[in-house]
C-alpha positions as a Python dict, from the first residue, in 0.01 Angstrom:
ca = {
    (1, 'M'): (0, 0, 0),
    (2, 'G'): (202, -269, -177),
    (3, 'M'): (320, -624, -131),
    (4, 'N'): (626, -686, 79),
    (5, 'V'): (757, -983, -118),
    (6, 'K'): (1089, -1139, -25),
    (7, 'P'): (1273, -1446, -159),
    (8, 'I'): (1165, -1774, 1),
    (9, 'P'): (1472, -1985, 88),
    (10, 'T'): (1293, -2313, 14),
    (11, 'L'): (1209, -2211, -345),
    (12, 'D'): (1446, -2231, -638),
    (13, 'D'): (1600, -1912, -773),
    (14, 'E'): (1384, -1903, -1085),
    (15, 'I'): (1055, -1908, -893),
    (16, 'N'): (1183, -1639, -656),
    (17, 'E'): (1292, -1421, -948),
    (18, 'I'): (950, -1457, -1110),
    (19, 'R'): (774, -1371, -783),
    (20, 'L'): (992, -1065, -720),
    (21, 'A'): (971, -936, -1079),
    (22, 'T'): (593, -981, -1083),
    (23, 'A'): (554, -806, -747),
    (24, 'D'): (769, -517, -867),
    (25, 'I'): (538, -449, -1162),
    (26, 'V'): (222, -492, -954),
    (27, 'N'): (354, -260, -681),
    (28, 'T'): (497, 2, -918),
    (29, 'H'): (252, 10, -1206),
    (30, 'V'): (-74, -159, -1105),
    (31, 'L'): (-163, -79, -742),
    (32, 'P'): (-111, 299, -772),
    (33, 'N'): (-333, 303, -1082),
    (34, 'E'): (-619, 72, -985),
    (35, 'G'): (-869, 358, -988),
    (36, 'R'): (-763, 475, -1334),
    (37, 'L'): (-751, 120, -1469),
    (38, 'W'): (-1079, -16, -1336),
    (39, 'G'): (-1236, 220, -1081),
    (40, 'W'): (-1442, 398, -1344),
    (41, 'M'): (-1621, 73, -1435),
    (42, 'A'): (-1833, 97, -1120),
    (43, 'D'): (-2000, 401, -1280),
    (44, 'S'): (-1927, 318, -1643),
    (45, 'A'): (-2243, 486, -1772),
    (46, 'N'): (-2101, 822, -1666),
    (47, 'A'): (-1741, 757, -1767),
    (48, 'T'): (-1619, 999, -2031),
    (49, 'N'): (-1443, 893, -2348),
    (50, 'E'): (-1128, 1055, -2211),
    (51, 'V'): (-1139, 838, -1900),
    (52, 'R'): (-1191, 525, -2109),
    (53, 'A'): (-911, 618, -2348),
    (54, 'E'): (-674, 688, -2058),
    (55, 'A'): (-751, 347, -1904),
    (56, 'K'): (-697, 174, -2238),
    (57, 'Q'): (-362, 347, -2292),
    (58, 'L'): (-253, 271, -1938),
    (59, 'R'): (-337, -97, -1981),
    (60, 'E'): (-135, -111, -2302),
    (61, 'D'): (161, 63, -2137),
    (62, 'I'): (163, -184, -1847),
    (63, 'Q'): (124, -480, -2082),
    (64, 'N'): (428, -358, -2277),
    (65, 'T'): (622, -334, -1951),
    (66, 'V'): (519, -690, -1868),
    (67, 'K'): (629, -816, -2209),
    (68, 'S'): (962, -635, -2179),
    (69, 'A'): (1016, -814, -1846),
    (70, 'N'): (937, -1150, -2013),
    (71, 'L'): (642, -1207, -1781),
    (72, 'W'): (369, -1231, -2047),
    (73, 'A'): (131, -1530, -2065),
    (74, 'P'): (272, -1752, -1787),
    (75, 'H'): (22, -2026, -1874),
    (76, 'L'): (149, -2083, -2229),
    (77, 'P'): (456, -2263, -2367),
    (78, 'R'): (731, -2048, -2516),
    (79, 'E'): (656, -2165, -2870),
    (80, 'F'): (309, -2013, -2835),
    (81, 'G'): (431, -1678, -2702),
    (82, 'G'): (421, -1755, -2330),
    (83, 'M'): (670, -1792, -2046),
    (84, 'G'): (680, -2170, -2054),
    (85, 'L'): (640, -2197, -1677),
    (86, 'S'): (596, -2522, -1493),
    (87, 'F'): (269, -2581, -1313),
    (88, 'L'): (418, -2489, -974),
    (89, 'Q'): (593, -2178, -1103),
    (90, 'H'): (265, -2055, -1250),
    (91, 'A'): (84, -2125, -922),
    (92, 'Y'): (333, -1913, -725),
    (93, 'M'): (307, -1632, -980),
    (94, 'N'): (-74, -1637, -955),
    (95, 'E'): (-52, -1568, -582),
    (96, 'I'): (131, -1242, -658),
    (97, 'L'): (-96, -1141, -946),
    (98, 'A'): (-412, -1187, -740),
    (99, 'Y'): (-305, -921, -489),
    (100, 'S'): (-465, -669, -725),
    (101, 'P'): (-796, -777, -882),
    (102, 'G'): (-751, -751, -1258),
    (103, 'A'): (-372, -756, -1258),
    (104, 'A'): (-359, -1098, -1422),
    (105, 'S'): (-524, -954, -1733),
    (106, 'L'): (-228, -717, -1770),
    (107, 'F'): (-2, -1024, -1779),
    (108, 'G'): (-200, -1195, -2055),
    (109, 'V'): (-405, -1424, -1828),
    (110, 'V'): (-774, -1361, -1890),
    (111, 'A'): (-1042, -1621, -1829),
    (112, 'P'): (-1185, -1795, -2023),
    (113, 'N'): (-928, -1717, -2293),
    (114, 'S'): (-641, -1855, -2085),
    (115, 'G'): (-818, -2187, -2023),
    (116, 'N'): (-921, -2213, -2387),
    (117, 'Q'): (-565, -2138, -2497),
    (118, 'K'): (-434, -2427, -2289),
    (119, 'I'): (-696, -2664, -2431),
    (120, 'L'): (-608, -2552, -2784),
    (121, 'V'): (-237, -2604, -2714),
    (122, 'K'): (-294, -2961, -2593),
    (123, 'Y'): (-574, -3082, -2820),
    (124, 'G'): (-562, -2849, -3120),
    (125, 'T'): (-424, -2934, -3462),
    (126, 'P'): (-161, -2712, -3632),
    (127, 'E'): (-442, -2568, -3843),
    (128, 'Q'): (-648, -2489, -3531),
    (129, 'H'): (-342, -2332, -3371),
    (130, 'E'): (-308, -2101, -3669),
    (131, 'Q'): (-678, -2020, -3707),
    (132, 'W'): (-781, -1988, -3341),
    (133, 'L'): (-492, -2003, -3094),
    (134, 'K'): (-260, -1753, -3261),
    (135, 'P'): (-515, -1468, -3283),
    (136, 'L'): (-642, -1554, -2935),
    (137, 'T'): (-290, -1522, -2794),
    (138, 'E'): (-221, -1205, -2990),
    (139, 'G'): (-541, -1049, -2856),
    (140, 'T'): (-711, -1006, -3194),
    (141, 'M'): (-978, -1262, -3098),
    (142, 'Q'): (-1182, -1339, -2790),
    (143, 'S'): (-1329, -1674, -2686),
    (144, 'G'): (-1593, -1827, -2462),
    (145, 'F'): (-1635, -2162, -2287),
    (146, 'S'): (-1981, -2314, -2325),
    (147, 'M'): (-2042, -2614, -2099),
    (148, 'T'): (-2298, -2550, -1822),
    (149, 'E'): (-2666, -2610, -1895),
    (150, 'P'): (-2965, -2462, -1711),
    (151, 'H'): (-3158, -2789, -1678),
    (152, 'N'): (-2871, -3022, -1587),
    (153, 'P'): (-2648, -3030, -1278),
    (154, 'G'): (-2316, -2858, -1332),
    (155, 'S'): (-2164, -3093, -1075),
    (156, 'D'): (-2203, -3383, -1322),
    (157, 'P'): (-2062, -3303, -1667),
    (158, 'R'): (-2184, -3642, -1792),
    (159, 'S'): (-2542, -3522, -1754),
    (160, 'L'): (-2506, -3262, -2030),
    (161, 'T'): (-2758, -3305, -2311),
    (162, 'T'): (-2637, -3063, -2580),
    (163, 'R'): (-2577, -3294, -2873),
    (164, 'A'): (-2359, -3290, -3184),
    (165, 'E'): (-2425, -3534, -3468),
    (166, 'L'): (-2219, -3586, -3779),
    (167, 'D'): (-2385, -3507, -4108),
    (168, 'G'): (-2129, -3571, -4377),
    (169, 'D'): (-1832, -3346, -4301),
    (170, 'E'): (-2020, -3126, -4055),
    (171, 'W'): (-2118, -3140, -3690),
    (172, 'V'): (-2479, -3038, -3629),
    (173, 'I'): (-2520, -2902, -3275),
    (174, 'N'): (-2844, -2864, -3079),
    (175, 'G'): (-2871, -2767, -2715),
    (176, 'H'): (-2924, -2507, -2447),
    (177, 'K'): (-2633, -2359, -2248),
    (178, 'W'): (-2596, -2085, -1995),
    (179, 'F'): (-2313, -1917, -1805),
    (180, 'T'): (-2111, -1934, -2125),
    (181, 'S'): (-1823, -1715, -2013),
    (182, 'N'): (-1731, -1408, -2216),
    (183, 'G'): (-2035, -1481, -2429),
    (184, 'H'): (-2093, -1132, -2570),
    (185, 'A'): (-1733, -1046, -2656),
    (186, 'A'): (-1627, -1389, -2783),
    (187, 'D'): (-1551, -1449, -3150),
    (188, 'F'): (-1583, -1823, -3096),
    (189, 'Y'): (-1693, -2069, -2829),
    (190, 'I'): (-1554, -2403, -2722),
    (191, 'V'): (-1875, -2603, -2677),
    (192, 'M'): (-1906, -2925, -2477),
    (193, 'C'): (-2129, -3164, -2671),
    (194, 'R'): (-2254, -3519, -2635),
    (195, 'T'): (-2143, -3724, -2937),
    (196, 'A'): (-2161, -4084, -3049),
    (197, 'D'): (-1853, -4291, -2964),
    (198, 'E'): (-1702, -4387, -3298),
    (199, 'D'): (-1507, -4675, -3147),
    (200, 'S'): (-1824, -4849, -3033),
    (201, 'G'): (-2012, -4801, -3357),
    (202, 'G'): (-2217, -4517, -3212),
    (203, 'K'): (-2372, -4730, -2940),
    (204, 'T'): (-2254, -4516, -2648),
    (205, 'D'): (-2220, -4145, -2595),
    (206, 'K'): (-1916, -3947, -2489),
    (207, 'M'): (-1828, -3580, -2475),
    (208, 'T'): (-1648, -3386, -2746),
    (209, 'Q'): (-1541, -3022, -2742),
    (210, 'I'): (-1613, -2836, -3065),
    (211, 'I'): (-1511, -2487, -3179),
    (212, 'V'): (-1814, -2282, -3282),
    (213, 'P'): (-1774, -1930, -3429),
    (214, 'K'): (-2024, -1696, -3266),
    (215, 'D'): (-2159, -1572, -3600),
    (216, 'T'): (-2254, -1924, -3714),
    (217, 'P'): (-2625, -1943, -3810),
    (218, 'G'): (-2827, -2098, -3527),
    (219, 'V'): (-2616, -1956, -3244),
    (220, 'N'): (-2881, -1761, -3053),
    (221, 'I'): (-2766, -1552, -2757),
    (222, 'V'): (-3069, -1523, -2530),
    (223, 'R'): (-2916, -1289, -2270),
    (224, 'G'): (-2626, -1215, -2044),
    (225, 'V'): (-2722, -1386, -1717),
    (226, 'P'): (-2722, -1129, -1431),
    (227, 'V'): (-2467, -1221, -1162),
    (228, 'W'): (-2498, -1076, -811),
    (229, 'G'): (-2764, -840, -944),
    (230, 'R'): (-2540, -693, -1214),
    (231, 'T'): (-2530, -747, -1590),
    (232, 'S'): (-2267, -991, -1706),
    (233, 'S'): (-2119, -1151, -2016),
    (234, 'H'): (-2203, -1500, -1886),
    (235, 'C'): (-2448, -1578, -2162),
    (236, 'E'): (-2745, -1805, -2208),
    (237, 'I'): (-2723, -1953, -2557),
    (238, 'I'): (-2945, -2180, -2763),
    (239, 'Y'): (-2771, -2381, -3034),
    (240, 'D'): (-3032, -2452, -3301),
    (241, 'N'): (-2904, -2681, -3579),
    (242, 'V'): (-2566, -2512, -3571),
    (243, 'R'): (-2339, -2648, -3844),
    (244, 'V'): (-1960, -2636, -3823),
    (245, 'P'): (-1692, -2832, -4009),
    (246, 'K'): (-1588, -3167, -3861),
    (247, 'E'): (-1232, -3035, -3829),
    (248, 'N'): (-1356, -2789, -3565),
    (249, 'Q'): (-1362, -3066, -3305),
    (250, 'L'): (-1081, -3058, -3051),
    (251, 'G'): (-894, -3385, -3019),
    (252, 'R'): (-1047, -3723, -3094),
    (253, 'T'): (-1420, -3771, -3068),
    (254, 'G'): (-1505, -3853, -2708),
    (255, 'T'): (-1210, -3676, -2541),
    (256, 'G'): (-1414, -3377, -2425),
    (257, 'H'): (-1464, -3496, -2069),
    (258, 'Q'): (-1090, -3550, -2021),
    (259, 'A'): (-1020, -3210, -2174),
    (260, 'A'): (-1260, -3051, -1926),
    (261, 'Q'): (-1093, -3232, -1636),
    (262, 'D'): (-751, -3118, -1760),
    (263, 'R'): (-881, -2766, -1753),
    (264, 'L'): (-1069, -2782, -1423),
    (265, 'G'): (-810, -2974, -1218),
    (266, 'A'): (-534, -2723, -1279),
    (267, 'G'): (-785, -2440, -1268),
    (268, 'R'): (-891, -2529, -914),
    (269, 'V'): (-532, -2493, -792),
    (270, 'Y'): (-494, -2164, -977),
    (271, 'H'): (-824, -2040, -831),
    (272, 'C'): (-696, -2125, -484),
    (273, 'M'): (-361, -1949, -534),
    (274, 'N'): (-556, -1651, -668),
    (275, 'S'): (-771, -1662, -356),
    (276, 'I'): (-464, -1664, -133),
    (277, 'G'): (-320, -1358, -307),
    (278, 'S'): (-651, -1180, -258),
    (279, 'M'): (-661, -1293, 106),
    (280, 'W'): (-324, -1127, 169),
    (281, 'R'): (-461, -805, 17),
    (282, 'A'): (-769, -819, 238),
    (283, 'F'): (-549, -896, 540),
    (284, 'D'): (-322, -598, 467),
    (285, 'L'): (-622, -370, 426),
    (286, 'M'): (-766, -495, 754),
    (287, 'V'): (-444, -448, 951),
    (288, 'D'): (-390, -105, 798),
    (289, 'R'): (-735, -2, 919),
    (290, 'L'): (-681, -152, 1264),
    (291, 'T'): (-355, 35, 1314),
    (292, 'T'): (-483, 376, 1198),
    (293, 'R'): (-850, 396, 1293),
    (294, 'E'): (-919, 568, 1626),
    (295, 'V'): (-1236, 496, 1826),
    (296, 'H'): (-1371, 567, 2176),
    (297, 'G'): (-1161, 858, 2282),
    (298, 'G'): (-851, 798, 2074),
    (299, 'E'): (-797, 423, 2118),
    (300, 'K'): (-675, 241, 1808),
    (301, 'L'): (-885, -49, 1683),
    (302, 'E'): (-579, -274, 1713),
    (303, 'E'): (-603, -242, 2092),
    (304, 'K'): (-943, -414, 2099),
    (305, 'Q'): (-930, -785, 2176),
    (306, 'F'): (-1203, -872, 1927),
    (307, 'M'): (-994, -707, 1656),
    (308, 'Q'): (-683, -892, 1770),
    (309, 'G'): (-884, -1211, 1731),
    (310, 'F'): (-958, -1110, 1372),
    (311, 'I'): (-585, -1081, 1304),
    (312, 'A'): (-504, -1421, 1454),
    (313, 'E'): (-793, -1602, 1286),
    (314, 'S'): (-722, -1451, 946),
    (315, 'Y'): (-353, -1534, 967),
    (316, 'M'): (-437, -1896, 1047),
    (317, 'D'): (-688, -1914, 762),
    (318, 'I'): (-438, -1777, 510),
    (319, 'Q'): (-146, -1993, 614),
    (320, 'S'): (-356, -2309, 631),
    (321, 'A'): (-505, -2242, 288),
    (322, 'R'): (-166, -2157, 140),
    (323, 'L'): (14, -2465, 268),
    (324, 'M'): (-269, -2697, 160),
    (325, 'T'): (-267, -2547, -188),
    (326, 'I'): (110, -2559, -230),
    (327, 'H'): (111, -2921, -111),
    (328, 'C'): (-153, -3005, -372),
    (329, 'A'): (37, -2820, -646),
    (330, 'E'): (357, -3005, -556),
    (331, 'K'): (177, -3338, -587),
    (332, 'M'): (44, -3240, -929),
    (333, 'E'): (394, -3133, -1033),
    (334, 'T'): (541, -3470, -937),
    (335, 'G'): (266, -3674, -1099),
    (336, 'A'): (119, -3810, -774),
    (337, 'D'): (-258, -3862, -752),
    (338, 'P'): (-390, -3520, -642),
    (339, 'R'): (-764, -3584, -650),
    (340, 'T'): (-822, -3587, -274),
    (341, 'D'): (-613, -3274, -228),
    (342, 'I'): (-776, -3090, -519),
    (343, 'S'): (-1119, -3147, -366),
    (344, 'A'): (-991, -3055, -19),
    (345, 'I'): (-853, -2717, -127),
    (346, 'K'): (-1158, -2656, -347),
    (347, 'I'): (-1369, -2670, -29),
    (348, 'F'): (-1136, -2519, 230),
    (349, 'V'): (-974, -2227, 48),
    (350, 'P'): (-1287, -2041, -76),
    (351, 'A'): (-1440, -2078, 272),
    (352, 'A'): (-1122, -1940, 433),
    (353, 'Y'): (-1114, -1663, 172),
    (354, 'H'): (-1474, -1577, 257),
    (355, 'R'): (-1392, -1557, 629),
    (356, 'V'): (-1085, -1338, 580),
    (357, 'V'): (-1266, -1091, 355),
    (358, 'D'): (-1569, -1089, 584),
    (359, 'R'): (-1349, -981, 878),
    (360, 'A'): (-1184, -711, 669),
    (361, 'I'): (-1525, -576, 568),
    (362, 'Q'): (-1635, -574, 931),
    (363, 'V'): (-1327, -373, 1030),
    (364, 'W'): (-1377, -119, 752),
    (365, 'G'): (-1748, -80, 822),
    (366, 'A'): (-1950, 99, 555),
    (367, 'A'): (-1640, 157, 343),
    (368, 'G'): (-1591, -219, 328),
    (369, 'V'): (-1901, -271, 116),
    (370, 'S'): (-1841, 37, -99),
    (371, 'G'): (-1678, 48, -438),
    (372, 'D'): (-1384, 239, -293),
    (373, 'L'): (-1220, -86, -181),
    (374, 'P'): (-1187, -425, -356),
    (375, 'L'): (-1340, -611, -60),
    (376, 'A'): (-1700, -628, -185),
    (377, 'G'): (-1589, -787, -513),
    (378, 'M'): (-1367, -1030, -324),
    (379, 'Y'): (-1656, -1128, -96),
    (380, 'Q'): (-1879, -1209, -391),
    (381, 'G'): (-1597, -1390, -569),
    (382, 'A'): (-1526, -1606, -264),
    (383, 'R'): (-1892, -1708, -239),
    (384, 'T'): (-1910, -1785, -611),
    (385, 'L'): (-1607, -2015, -585),
    (386, 'R'): (-1807, -2246, -359),
    (387, 'L'): (-2017, -2324, -668),
    (388, 'A'): (-1770, -2286, -954),
    (389, 'D'): (-1588, -2602, -1069),
    (390, 'G'): (-1816, -2820, -857),
    (391, 'P'): (-2009, -2744, -537),
    (392, 'D'): (-1855, -2816, -197),
    (393, 'E'): (-2090, -3105, -125),
    (394, 'V'): (-1984, -3303, -433),
    (395, 'H'): (-1618, -3260, -344),
    (396, 'K'): (-1680, -3377, 14),
    (397, 'I'): (-1837, -3695, -116),
    (398, 'L'): (-1541, -3749, -348),
    (399, 'I'): (-1292, -3699, -63),
    (400, 'A'): (-1474, -3954, 152),
    (401, 'K'): (-1488, -4210, -130),
    (402, 'L'): (-1118, -4172, -210),
    (403, 'I'): (-1016, -4202, 156),
    (404, 'L'): (-1239, -4506, 215),
    (405, 'R'): (-1104, -4669, -99),
    (406, 'R'): (-752, -4619, 34),
    (407, 'Y'): (-837, -4773, 371),
    (408, 'H'): (-1016, -5070, 213),
    (409, 'S'): (-706, -5140, 4),
    (410, 'G'): (-497, -5167, 322),
    (411, 'E'): (-328, -4828, 297),
    (412, 'T'): (-323, -4551, 560),
    (413, 'W'): (-447, -4197, 593),
    (414, 'D'): (-103, -4066, 490),
    (415, 'F'): (-174, -3888, 162),
    (416, 'G'): (152, -3696, 178),
    (417, 'N'): (333, -3920, -69),
}
């Protein structure tokens, strides 16, 4: 089963060409090989070296095909080895990539590396580009993002207590983080730290992001935090008098919060477009099952009214989520204030994604929760998105505040401009 992707008349030719070329590779090279690429990971303890080697070679072959098609690293500017796509072009490409879980990694988009690469592009010095960004882009290094703390609310980045203090030409970092993504494999982390504001003579605190090599003395990895009952590389880390050169800070002292918002704002749209691509996959799987599965004396599932309701409800969920997300992405592309829309899609899309996948699982029955289909992973991913990048409740409060502020200033509910 593949994607039936056609040009969209309302999109420019370049976006349509990117969508079609991406879909061609996913349909031809990725979907038929999902089992060989990633299926063995569900029982990795029993996977032979031959199976692992075959998967590695297959990944490299597909990545070379992607590079030959000039579709590598859509999130990076051309001068850093990427496609140089606009925000909206990247969003549309993500929708296609997400049809197959893991496909994005074959196109050079792997979290948290991709987010860290973008932060390094924007805030990094030429020396940092050479030392950290270049090897990260070439795949000879891995990175992690270390922001969340176990004793402070992730919904409020200003509450973070990990601290960095200048001692001569070095930052000295102390703090406790967890859910540091890619923690085991990373060669370096980008760590969010509270630092004194130089412009105010050290009287107030702001956030600064600092590059910390994993092998720096005092970086203590406590564990990989289990996620959904499985081991993970989201690590709990204690930073105990960790010393790194002052030049490892990203941007000016105190710009860390803005850097995080730069990362998270765009990331929420990308997450939503990813969700929509996965929703289409779940929808296709559901309809395929409905049109082939026979029950009760030879009747097809598609003839049952409850099942027809599943089709209608899922279609409405997907289209609503897609149009909301595209509208938000268009506002970001034009420079309009997208905050209300970012929070709206952050709440609505994961919930819609959850509903669509839940219906698909129900239709597939026991197979739906097995490792033979991608639905179980999608279900868990959809639920996790209701927490990642800010919980739903915080975003609802923000939406209400922004709308009320607009009304109090004499404007209307029309956020479409």
